[in-house]
FIRO-873335 format. One record per residue (C-alpha): residue in one letter; chain; x, y, z. Coordinates in steps of 0.1 Angstrom, whole numbers. Example, Ala and Ser with C-alpha at 12.3 -4.5 7.8 and 13.67 -1.06 7.14 Angstrom:
residues 2
+------+-------+-------+-------+-------+
: rest : kette :     x :     y :     z :
+------+-------+-------+-------+-------+
:    a :     A :   123 :   -45 :    78 :
:    s :     A :   137 :   -11 :    71 :
+------+-------+-------+-------+-------+
end
This chain:
residues 303
+------+-------+-------+-------+-------+
: rest : kette :     x :     y :     z :
+------+-------+-------+-------+-------+
:    m :     A :  2301 :  1201 :   721 :
:    f :     A :  2319 :  1175 :   742 :
:    i :     A :  2319 :  1198 :   772 :
:    w :     A :  2281 :  1203 :   771 :
:    k :     A :  2275 :  1166 :   767 :
:    e :     A :  2297 :  1158 :   797 :
:    a :     A :  2279 :  1184 :   818 :
:    f :     A :  2245 :  1170 :   808 :
:    i :     A :  2255 :  1135 :   817 :
:    n :     A :  2269 :  1146 :   851 :
:    y :     A :  2237 :  1165 :   858 :
:    i :     A :  2216 :  1134 :   851 :
:    r :     A :  2239 :  1113 :   873 :
:    s :     A :  2236 :  1138 :   902 :
:    k :     A :  2198 :  1136 :   902 :
:    k :     A :  2184 :  1115 :   930 :
:    g :     A :  2148 :  1118 :   917 :
:    f :     A :  2122 :  1142 :   903 :
:    n :     A :  2112 :  1173 :   922 :
:    l :     A :  2075 :  1183 :   923 :
:    l :     A :  2077 :  1207 :   893 :
:    e :     A :  2094 :  1181 :   871 :
:    l :     A :  2069 :  1155 :   881 :
:    i :     A :  2039 :  1178 :   872 :
:    i :     A :  2055 :  1186 :   839 :
:    s :     A :  2061 :  1150 :   831 :
:    i :     A :  2026 :  1139 :   840 :
:    s :     A :  2011 :  1168 :   820 :
:    l :     A :  2031 :  1158 :   789 :
:    v :     A :  2020 :  1122 :   792 :
:    i :     A :  1983 :  1134 :   795 :
:    i :     A :  1986 :  1157 :   765 :
:    l :     A :  2003 :  1131 :   743 :
:    s :     A :  1977 :  1105 :   754 :
:    f :     A :  1949 :  1129 :   745 :
:    m :     A :  1965 :  1136 :   711 :
:    w :     A :  1969 :  1099 :   704 :
:    y :     A :  1932 :  1093 :   714 :
:    l :     A :  1920 :  1121 :   691 :
:    s :     A :  1941 :  1107 :   662 :
:    l :     A :  1928 :  1072 :   668 :
:    q :     A :  1892 :  1084 :   669 :
:    s :     A :  1896 :  1104 :   637 :
:    y :     A :  1912 :  1074 :   620 :
:    l :     A :  1883 :  1052 :   631 :
:    v :     A :  1857 :  1077 :   619 :
:    i :     A :  1875 :  1080 :   585 :
:    t :     A :  1877 :  1042 :   582 :
:    r :     A :  1840 :  1038 :   590 :
:    d :     A :  1829 :  1065 :   566 :
:    s :     A :  1851 :  1050 :   539 :
:    a :     A :  1834 :  1016 :   545 :
:    r :     A :  1800 :  1033 :   541 :
:    i :     A :  1811 :  1048 :   507 :
:    v :     A :  1822 :  1014 :   495 :
:    g :     A :  1791 :   996 :   509 :
:    l :     A :  1767 :  1019 :   492 :
:    e :     A :  1787 :  1016 :   459 :
:    n :     A :  1785 :   978 :   461 :
:    i :     A :  1747 :   980 :   467 :
:    n :     A :  1745 :  1004 :   437 :
:    i :     A :  1763 :   979 :   415 :
:    s :     A :  1741 :   950 :   426 :
:    l :     A :  1710 :   971 :   419 :
:    n :     A :  1721 :   981 :   385 :
:    t :     A :  1729 :   944 :   377 :
:    y :     A :  1695 :   935 :   389 :
:    i :     A :  1676 :   961 :   368 :
:    n :     A :  1695 :   950 :   337 :
:    k :     A :  1679 :   916 :   340 :
:    s :     A :  1646 :   924 :   356 :
:    w :     A :  1637 :   959 :   342 :
:    f :     A :  1627 :   972 :   376 :
:    f :     A :  1644 :   977 :   409 :
:    p :     A :  1633 :   955 :   438 :
:    n :     A :  1609 :   969 :   464 :
:    p :     A :  1624 :   975 :   499 :
:    s :     A :  1618 :   950 :   526 :
:    q :     A :  1592 :   957 :   553 :
:    s :     A :  1584 :   987 :   532 :
:    t :     A :  1563 :  1018 :   538 :
:    e :     A :  1545 :  1033 :   508 :
:    i :     A :  1546 :  1071 :   508 :
:    l :     A :  1514 :  1085 :   493 :
:    y :     A :  1502 :  1118 :   479 :
:    s :     A :  1464 :  1121 :   477 :
:    g :     A :  1462 :  1083 :   478 :
:    s :     A :  1487 :  1078 :   450 :
:    l :     A :  1521 :  1061 :   454 :
:    v :     A :  1551 :  1084 :   454 :
:    w :     A :  1579 :  1062 :   467 :
:    t :     A :  1584 :  1030 :   487 :
:    q :     A :  1609 :  1031 :   516 :
:    w :     A :  1625 :  1010 :   543 :
:    i :     A :  1657 :   990 :   544 :
:    f :     A :  1681 :   970 :   522 :
:    d :     A :  1682 :   937 :   541 :
:    d :     A :  1687 :   900 :   535 :
:    s :     A :  1656 :   894 :   513 :
:    i :     A :  1669 :   920 :   488 :
:    w :     A :  1704 :   907 :   489 :
:    q :     A :  1691 :   873 :   480 :
:    i :     A :  1673 :   885 :   449 :
:    t :     A :  1701 :   908 :   438 :
:    w :     A :  1726 :   879 :   439 :
:    y :     A :  1751 :   897 :   461 :
:    s :     A :  1774 :   875 :   483 :
:    e :     A :  1769 :   892 :   517 :
:    v :     A :  1747 :   917 :   536 :
:    i :     A :  1764 :   951 :   540 :
:    l :     A :  1756 :   968 :   573 :
:    d :     A :  1767 :  1001 :   589 :
:    p :     A :  1802 :   995 :   604 :
:    l :     A :  1793 :  1012 :   637 :
:    t :     A :  1757 :  1005 :   644 :
:    n :     A :  1752 :   973 :   623 :
:    s :     A :  1721 :   990 :   609 :
:    n :     A :  1707 :   982 :   575 :
:    y :     A :  1710 :  1011 :   550 :
:    t :     A :  1678 :  1029 :   540 :
:    y :     A :  1666 :  1020 :   505 :
:    s :     A :  1638 :  1039 :   486 :
:    v :     A :  1623 :  1032 :   452 :
:    k :     A :  1604 :  1057 :   432 :
:    n :     A :  1568 :  1047 :   421 :
:    s :     A :  1580 :  1037 :   387 :
:    r :     A :  1606 :  1014 :   402 :
:    k :     A :  1632 :  1028 :   377 :
:    e :     A :  1649 :  1052 :   402 :
:    f :     A :  1662 :  1046 :   437 :
:    m :     A :  1679 :  1063 :   466 :
:    l :     A :  1702 :  1047 :   493 :
:    a :     A :  1709 :  1065 :   526 :
:    s :     A :  1736 :  1061 :   552 :
:    v :     A :  1754 :  1084 :   577 :
:    f :     A :  1787 :  1102 :   577 :
:    e :     A :  1800 :  1106 :   613 :
:    q :     A :  1824 :  1136 :   609 :
:    k :     A :  1829 :  1138 :   647 :
:    w :     A :  1858 :  1162 :   642 :
:    i :     A :  1833 :  1189 :   634 :
:    s :     A :  1808 :  1176 :   660 :
:    e :     A :  1780 :  1167 :   637 :
:    n :     A :  1767 :  1138 :   617 :
:    v :     A :  1752 :  1142 :   582 :
:    a :     A :  1734 :  1120 :   557 :
:    f :     A :  1753 :  1103 :   529 :
:    l :     A :  1732 :  1093 :   499 :
:    k :     A :  1737 :  1074 :   467 :
:    w :     A :  1711 :  1076 :   440 :
:    n :     A :  1700 :  1076 :   404 :
:    y :     A :  1668 :  1094 :   414 :
:    n :     A :  1662 :  1125 :   391 :
:    w :     A :  1655 :  1145 :   422 :
:    e :     A :  1640 :  1178 :   409 :
:    l :     A :  1607 :  1164 :   395 :
:    l :     A :  1586 :  1134 :   404 :
:    s :     A :  1554 :  1124 :   385 :
:    i :     A :  1524 :  1105 :   397 :
:    r :     A :  1491 :  1097 :   381 :
:    k :     A :  1457 :  1100 :   398 :
:    s :     A :  1422 :  1096 :   383 :
:    g :     A :  1436 :  1100 :   348 :
:    i :     A :  1455 :  1132 :   356 :
:    n :     A :  1493 :  1134 :   357 :
:    y :     A :  1508 :  1154 :   386 :
:    i :     A :  1543 :  1166 :   386 :
:    l :     A :  1558 :  1173 :   420 :
:    t :     A :  1589 :  1191 :   432 :
:    v :     A :  1602 :  1165 :   456 :
:    p :     A :  1640 :  1168 :   461 :
:    s :     A :  1644 :  1135 :   480 :
:    i :     A :  1627 :  1101 :   483 :
:    v :     A :  1640 :  1093 :   518 :
:    s :     A :  1623 :  1104 :   550 :
:    n :     A :  1638 :  1103 :   585 :
:    d :     A :  1604 :  1095 :   600 :
:    l :     A :  1580 :  1068 :   588 :
:    s :     A :  1554 :  1073 :   615 :
:    s :     A :  1532 :  1089 :   587 :
:    n :     A :  1531 :  1077 :   551 :
:    s :     A :  1517 :  1110 :   539 :
:    l :     A :  1540 :  1130 :   516 :
:    l :     A :  1524 :  1162 :   529 :
:    d :     A :  1531 :  1153 :   565 :
:    i :     A :  1567 :  1145 :   556 :
:    l :     A :  1571 :  1178 :   539 :
:    n :     A :  1553 :  1198 :   566 :
:    n :     A :  1574 :  1182 :   594 :
:    n :     A :  1606 :  1188 :   574 :
:    n :     A :  1615 :  1151 :   574 :
:    l :     A :  1631 :  1148 :   540 :
:    v :     A :  1667 :  1136 :   540 :
:    y :     A :  1692 :  1152 :   516 :
:    n :     A :  1729 :  1146 :   510 :
:    n :     A :  1754 :  1162 :   534 :
:    y :     A :  1727 :  1177 :   557 :
:    k :     A :  1718 :  1167 :   593 :
:    n :     A :  1685 :  1151 :   586 :
:    l :     A :  1694 :  1114 :   589 :
:    p :     A :  1676 :  1084 :   574 :
:    a :     A :  1649 :  1065 :   593 :
:    s :     A :  1668 :  1032 :   595 :
:    y :     A :  1691 :  1049 :   621 :
:    s :     A :  1662 :  1058 :   644 :
:    s :     A :  1672 :  1032 :   671 :
:    t :     A :  1709 :  1041 :   671 :
:    e :     A :  1731 :  1067 :   688 :
:    f :     A :  1727 :  1091 :   659 :
:    i :     A :  1703 :  1120 :   662 :
:    i :     A :  1681 :  1119 :   631 :
:    d :     A :  1655 :  1146 :   636 :
:    d :     A :  1671 :  1180 :   629 :
:    n :     A :  1641 :  1189 :   608 :
:    i :     A :  1658 :  1208 :   580 :
:    d :     A :  1634 :  1222 :   555 :
:    f :     A :  1641 :  1211 :   519 :
:    s :     A :  1606 :  1214 :   506 :
:    a :     A :  1598 :  1235 :   476 :
:    n :     A :  1574 :  1264 :   477 :
:    d :     A :  1547 :  1248 :   455 :
:    l :     A :  1546 :  1211 :   455 :
:    v :     A :  1525 :  1206 :   424 :
:    v :     A :  1539 :  1222 :   393 :
:    w :     A :  1518 :  1203 :   367 :
:    s :     A :  1484 :  1187 :   368 :
:    w :     A :  1472 :  1178 :   334 :
:    s :     A :  1478 :  1153 :   306 :
:    i :     A :  1514 :  1145 :   302 :
:    s :     A :  1511 :  1145 :   265 :
:    e :     A :  1505 :  1183 :   267 :
:    l :     A :  1542 :  1187 :   274 :
:    k :     A :  1549 :  1180 :   238 :
:    k :     A :  1540 :  1217 :   232 :
:    s :     A :  1566 :  1243 :   236 :
:    n :     A :  1544 :  1268 :   256 :
:    a :     A :  1535 :  1240 :   281 :
:    q :     A :  1572 :  1232 :   285 :
:    v :     A :  1580 :  1268 :   293 :
:    s :     A :  1551 :  1270 :   317 :
:    l :     A :  1564 :  1240 :   335 :
:    l :     A :  1599 :  1255 :   337 :
:    q :     A :  1585 :  1287 :   351 :
:    d :     A :  1566 :  1268 :   378 :
:    v :     A :  1597 :  1247 :   387 :
:    y :     A :  1617 :  1280 :   390 :
:    n :     A :  1591 :  1295 :   413 :
:    s :     A :  1588 :  1263 :   433 :
:    y :     A :  1625 :  1260 :   441 :
:    s :     A :  1635 :  1297 :   443 :
:    w :     A :  1645 :  1308 :   478 :
:    t :     A :  1646 :  1272 :   491 :
:    l :     A :  1676 :  1257 :   509 :
:    l :     A :  1684 :  1237 :   478 :
:    w :     A :  1681 :  1266 :   453 :
:    n :     A :  1717 :  1267 :   442 :
:    k :     A :  1717 :  1229 :   436 :
:    v :     A :  1688 :  1227 :   411 :
:    s :     A :  1693 :  1231 :   374 :
:    v :     A :  1670 :  1260 :   370 :
:    y :     A :  1687 :  1285 :   393 :
:    k :     A :  1711 :  1298 :   367 :
:    i :     A :  1683 :  1308 :   343 :
:    n :     A :  1678 :  1345 :   338 :
:    e :     A :  1645 :  1353 :   355 :
:    w :     A :  1638 :  1382 :   332 :
:    d :     A :  1642 :  1360 :   301 :
:    l :     A :  1622 :  1332 :   317 :
:    f :     A :  1591 :  1353 :   323 :
:    d :     A :  1595 :  1375 :   292 :
:    v :     A :  1563 :  1377 :   270 :
:    n :     A :  1584 :  1369 :   240 :
:    t :     A :  1602 :  1337 :   253 :
:    p :     A :  1639 :  1336 :   241 :
:    q :     A :  1650 :  1306 :   222 :
:    y :     A :  1674 :  1294 :   248 :
:    i :     A :  1646 :  1293 :   274 :
:    k :     A :  1626 :  1271 :   251 :
:    m :     A :  1656 :  1249 :   247 :
:    q :     A :  1660 :  1245 :   284 :
:    a :     A :  1623 :  1239 :   289 :
:    c :     A :  1623 :  1211 :   264 :
:    d :     A :  1654 :  1196 :   280 :
:    l :     A :  1637 :  1198 :   314 :
:    v :     A :  1610 :  1175 :   302 :
:    n :     A :  1634 :  1152 :   286 :
:    y :     A :  1662 :  1149 :   311 :
:    k :     A :  1646 :  1158 :   345 :
:    l :     A :  1611 :  1145 :   340 :
:    k :     A :  1623 :  1117 :   316 :
:    y :     A :  1593 :  1121 :   293 :
:    y :     A :  1610 :  1121 :   260 :
:    v :     A :  1598 :  1147 :   235 :
:    e :     A :  1614 :  1160 :   203 :
:    c :     A :  1629 :  1194 :   205 :
:    a :     A :  1632 :  1215 :   173 :
:    w :     A :  1667 :  1226 :   183 :
:    s :     A :  1700 :  1213 :   195 :
:    i :     A :  1701 :  1198 :   230 :
:    w :     A :  1712 :  1220 :   259 :
:    l :     A :  1732 :  1200 :   284 :
:    w :     A :  1722 :  1206 :   321 :
:    n :     A :  1750 :  1213 :   345 :
+------+-------+-------+-------+-------+
end
């Protein structure tokens, strides 16, 4: 061991400088190490910013829930756009900015850590449900995706027009393009924003992020009910609604995320409706539509 050490020291002392090959290798190592350090730093910054977005949306969520406990309704977005279906309000969307911070009694405005953009904020027509939207950078996989926080019961949305209740299969209440306030335009142009997909919220339209990947989330049939809401107290009407929701979402991009996709199709459309289908139909009205009706059987919990 001592002999090898002495030989190495003598070799170093005998060197007058680097030859060309050694210089190239040394420079290459410096470049590689610098590049690895840069990638590590970039990944760290991305993770840090994405973590800040998670915390930011959670803080907004807390402030909103504090607000509704005192005021019964969520505040309307600032500079809002009303999204309409056949002239009736579906949701209201724009940004969560200073004016809302002031009425929700939060201490500071939370902005995107990279772009300083306000987060998108949408409120359903009843003002009892909301959706917040931000962006995850994920540069290590070369794409950006939407990050959403919500209490919106996203499978079904009800509106009322000319005394008739319409139930719509609208899986998101955030659009990435507010140039039109028509729900049909938003659906036809594939502008809905959904969690962990590349359609990004409209509040990022003036930033470096690309927001218009136009992924189709829309259901096959938008309207799954158009009658008096009180009719849904009847079991056969509940089953009919469940069938229409099943047909509407089947074969869509979000099919394996909706609660109805695990239902046995043969049982659902059987002439003699099985009891478990009736149970799930009743629970669909209660827990997805939030129109509370009494079921004559035990409650089936939705996954």
